[in-house]
N, C-alpha and C positions, 0 to 999 in steps of 0.2 A: 186842207186835203192832206189827213195822218203823215205825219211824221216817221218811216222807216226805222223802226226800235233797235236795238244793235242786238237784241235776242233775239227779235224775230228770222229768222234763216231765209233764206232767198225761198222760191217758192219754182219747185223745182217742176219742170213744163215736162207733160208728157208726151210718149212716143205717138206719131203714128198708131192711129189702133191698126192691130194687125189682122188677119183671117186667125181665128183663134185654130188651137188643135182640136179635131172634133167638133164641126161646127152642127146646126141641126139637122137631125135624124143621118147623122155623121158615125159610124161604130166609134168606138175606143175601144181599142184593145178586141181580144177575139170573141170577146162573150160581151162586147158593150159597156155602157155605162151599168156602174154596179151601185143599188139602192142595199146597205148592209142593216139598215134597220126598217126595213118593211114602210109600207105605206106613213106617213107622216101625217101627223094633228099640229098642226105649229099651234095651238092653244095648250096643248102638253107641252110643247117645247117649252112655251110662255114660262109656265111654271118654275120651269127648270133647267135651264140652259146648259149650265156645265154639264147635268146628268147625263143628258140627251147627248153635246157633244164627245161625253166620257163613253156610254154606251154605242156609239157609230165608230167610235178609234178600235174600242176595243175587240167588236167583231170584225170592222177592218183591217187590223193588223194581226187579226188570230192566220188571218188570211196569205196574209203578205207574209210572214212567220215560217209559215205554212209553205209556202214559194220557195222565200230562200233557202231552207233545210232541206229543201225535194233538189235544187242547186247544190251544197253541200252543206251536211249537215254540221260541221265546225262553223260556218259559219253561219249557221243559222244558231246557233245559241251563243257564240259568240260575241256579235254585231246585233244581227237583228231582232234577238229576242230581246238585248236590253235595250235599243231602241223603240222599241215599242212599249216597255215597261217605262218606260220614260217618258213616254207622251203621254203614257195612260193614266198614270198618278204623279199629283203633286200637279203645282201651280193654278191660277187662278181662275184659267178660261178667260181672261179681261180681253183678249182680241176677239175668240169667238164671239162673249158676247156682244161685244163692240157692233161687230157684223149684222149680228142676228138683228137686233133694236132696230139699227139704221134698215135693215132690210123693212122688216115691220113696222118701221112709224112712216115709210113711204108706199105702205100696201103689198106689200111682199111678200109670203107665205103660205095664202091660203089655196093656191095652187102652188106647185115646185118646192116645195116644201123642204123634200130630202135633197133638192140642190143646195138650196141656201146653208142645208146643216153639214154639207159636205164642203161646202163653203167656206165655214166658220170650221169644222175638222181639219184642214188644210193648214187656216193658221197656225192651228195649236202645231201644227208635226213644223212647220216655218220656225215657231219658237221654239223647240226640239231644235235642231239643227243649229242657231243659232248659239242656245246656249253650249249645246256640246263644242264647237269649235274656239264661242269666247273660255271654256273654261282649259281648255289647251294651249290658246295665246295667251293668255293671263297665268298660267300656271297655279289657275286655283284646285285646291284637294278637295273640297266643300262645293257644292251643290245640294239646295234647301236640305241642307244638315247630313246630309248623304257622303261617303265617299263620291266625288267625280269619277264619270266614265272611266278618263285616263288611266286614273288611280288603279281603280277594279280592274283592269285590263293588264300595268303594270304589277300590280300581285299577282294574278295569277298565275301571270309567266315569270314573277320572280327577274323583271327586266327595269324595274324601277330607277339602277345605277346604270344601266347598258345603256349613251348616250348615240341615237345613231346622227347621219347629219340632218337631218329635221327636229332629231331630241330621242327620246325614249321609243320602244316600241309600241307600249301603250298609247303617247300622242298622237304618235301616227297611225292610229289603227283607229282612234275615238274621233281623227278628222276624215277615215273612209265610214265610220259609224256617223259621223254629222250628214255627209255627201247622200248617203241611204235615207236617213230622214227628209233635205229635200229632195231626193226623186220621189219618195212616196208622195212629199206635199205638192209635187208637181200634177203625180199620177190625181189626187183627188181634187185637184182644182177642174184638171181637164175634163176630168167626169161632170164635173156636177155643172158644166158648162153646155152639154147636150143638149140641146131643143131651148137654150136659151134665146130670146130674141138677141139680149143684151151680152153675147158670148163676145164682140170686139172690143167693146169698151171694156167689160170686167179682166179681157185678158192682159190688156194695154196697161191698165195698172198693177196687175200682179206681175208683170215684166217690169214696170218702173220700180214695185217693191224691192223684187230679188236686188237691183239695179244697187239701191240705196244702199238697202244691208252691208255689202259687199264693200262698197266707197266709202261708208263711214267706217269698218271696222279696218279699211285699211289708213284709212286716216287717222285714225287713232294711234293704232302703229307706228304709224309716222310721226306722230306726236313724241311718240314715248320716245325713238331711236334719235329723233333730233333734237332732247331737250326744247323744244319753241312750241310754242301756241298760247296765240294770247285768246282773251275772256270771248270775242266773236267766231274765234277758229273754235273755241272747246263748244258753243252752242252751236257750231255749224255741225262737228262730227257725233253733237247728240242729236242733231235734228233729222240727220241721217242712220244714226246707228241704231235707233233706238226709236223717237218718236212719230217715225215714216210707219213703219210696220207696226207698233204697239196701237195707233193710234189713229192715226189719218189715213193710209190705206186700211185700212179694216173698215171705218166709217165710209168711205167714198165707195170700197167693192157693196156692201151691203147695199147702199143707197142705187148703184149704177146697177145690182142685178134689178134691183127692184123696179126700173125702168123711172126713175125719179128723172123729173129737169133739171136742165146743166146749173141750173141758179141753187138748187137742193145741194146736188153734190157739190159747189161749190163751199159756201156757206159749212158744210159738214167739213169739210178741207181745211176751211180757217181755224176751223175747234178742233179738230186733231193735230192743227203744227202747233197750236195752243198749249193744248192738254199734254199733247206728248211731251212736246220738251219742257213741262214742269215734271212728266212724269219723272225724265231721266235724272234734273237737278233734284227732285225729293230722293230719287235713289243714291245720289252722289253725297247727297248730307246721311243717309243714313248709313253707307258704307266709310262713311269716316265718324258719324259718334254714336252711331247707332247699338243694338242690342243684337250681339251673336246669333242667342237662340229665338230672333225673333226672325232675323234676316239669313238666315241658313248658313252662313259665313263666318271665318275671322272680320273685322271689321282693321282697317289701318292698310289692307292691300293693295287701296290705292294709292296711297303715299309711298309701299315696301317696291310697288312695281314703279314709282318714277311717271302714272301716269296724269296725263295733262286733263286733269276733270275742271270743272267750273270754278266749279268753288276755293282749289289752287290759285288757279289764272285768276281768279278777283282779289283772292289776296295778295299779290304779287303785284298787283297794279294799285292799289289801295297804299301798299307798302315803299311803293316809286312814288308816288305821289305825296307820300309822308314823309319823305326820305331816311326810313324806316333802315338805313343798309342792316342792320342785326337782321332783324327779319326776311331781307332778302338774304342774308349768308346760312340761314335754317333752313329758309325754302329750299336755296341749292341747295346746299349741304346734305338737309335730312334725304332727297328725295330718292329713290331708287333703292334698292337690296343694301350696297355696301352701307348707305346711312340710316335708313329708315329701320329702328332697334325699337326694345318698346320705349325706352328713356324718348328719343328723339320725338316717334311717334305723339308721343305725349306734350312734347314743347312744339310740335307743329298745330295741334290742337287747340292750346293753348293761345298760340297765335292768329289762328284763326277765331278765335273768338274773341281776342282783344283788340284785333283790326276791324272790325267788324263785318267780316266776309261771312261770317255763318247766318248773321242776321241778316245783308244782302241780298244773300242768295234764300234764306226762306222770304223776306219779301217776294221777290220772282217768284217764285215759286207760287204761292196767295195769287197773286195778279194775272197770272198767263192761266192759272186754273180757271181763276174769274172769267177771263176773257174767251176759254173755251168753253164755258158750260153758257157763256153766254150766248156765243154764236149758236151751238146747238140750239136753245129758246127762239132762235130766228127766222131757224132751219123748216119750218112750216111743217115739222115732223106729228103724227098721229098724237096724241098728249100721253099718251100711258107709255108709249114706248120713248117720246123726248123724257118726260122723269127719269125714269131707267137710265137710258144714258148719263142724265146730270148725273143724278147719285153715283153710278162706276166714274165717271171724270174724277168728281170728290174723293172718293175711297181714294181710287188711285194717286190723284197729285196732290190732294190739297197739303198744306202743312199738317204735321206730327211732330210725334217729341222729339225725329231726329235733327226734324229744326230748330224747336221751342223750345231747349231744355234748356235752363238755367242754369251758369255756374259752372265749375271748370270739369275737366277729363275728369282729376281727382274726386269733386265732387260726385259724379256719374257713380265712377267706382264705388264707392263708398255705399251708397242704395245699392249694390249689387246687378250693375251692369258694366262689366270689362271693358273697358275702351280697347284695350289692346291685346293679342295673345303676346308680342315680343319674338315675333319670329317670321319666318322666314312661309310663304304660304303655299 
């Protein structure tokens, strides 16, 4: 019997399958389900899944923005159009591709390709919601190398310095923007289920995924507020907040929509839990040691916000085991806006390297990514789809420069890759 690894999060149990809104033969909304891209040839989508998803989003969200503007022109311009632009431009489309290829690997898409494309696009709208909300909660000024939505809104109205009980006007308005993206995601997903024989199972997965995202984000905020969190707790947050909706649930949704047997869905979920956790741990390393020009935001933000990331939790545990009181004091004193200026960030980065935390997390990323790829190989998918999913996972969660660079933060800076902006987020 395999011993539970501390990095393996408990497997969330799926809720009972509810009757999905808009079941077979039931109209969704006044005009029923909408296929904005007409008849879909799955072979055409196979050639370029991101482009097909972008076309779906562009055409659908143009209609959504018109509807919003008909409700109120200012609302349409300030929020709806910006949410649509965020969803259409940028992003890797990883979640959409994983859903599509899981379905194709299980024989889906020959009929009902438009339904699968709509579900894939719904994943991108979920991602839009998550990122807009995340930037507000983290106070991030940048997203994908551009000003975050809450910063844009405060800039438009000159409200950045005017605090409301819930933050600035821009922050409060961005919460509504994220809510709008979530509503659009639900609309898209419900529409894609119309006529699907797998609607009940797919909707149960969708519902569980939304709950996991919120739970993970809350636990992340709680850890920041309380200043507590072991490596195991940090892994649990990463599994709920990111791994579930990034890899595990898209794979499960694609397979379920294609009518795959339970054994295949279960194996893909196992693959997704491992690879999704590797994705988040790798992202933590990139956010700590990476290049701002590549990741699209300043590095060191996790330190400045006192976020309980896995790499910091590992460093704390390694220092405690080694009796490194100075290291523990450095981690305690540098975490949070009061302590994490530019020099303090550099000292913490040096400690993460010296105590072995960075290398330990990098090794775990590699192990988890390999475990995920192996589980995909054992799921019984069509070979071409299996190969594509494994390639996507290795690209998304395989070790990269953020984990394997040698040398100190100062050496990284000399190579032209700034480690820290030295200021607040």
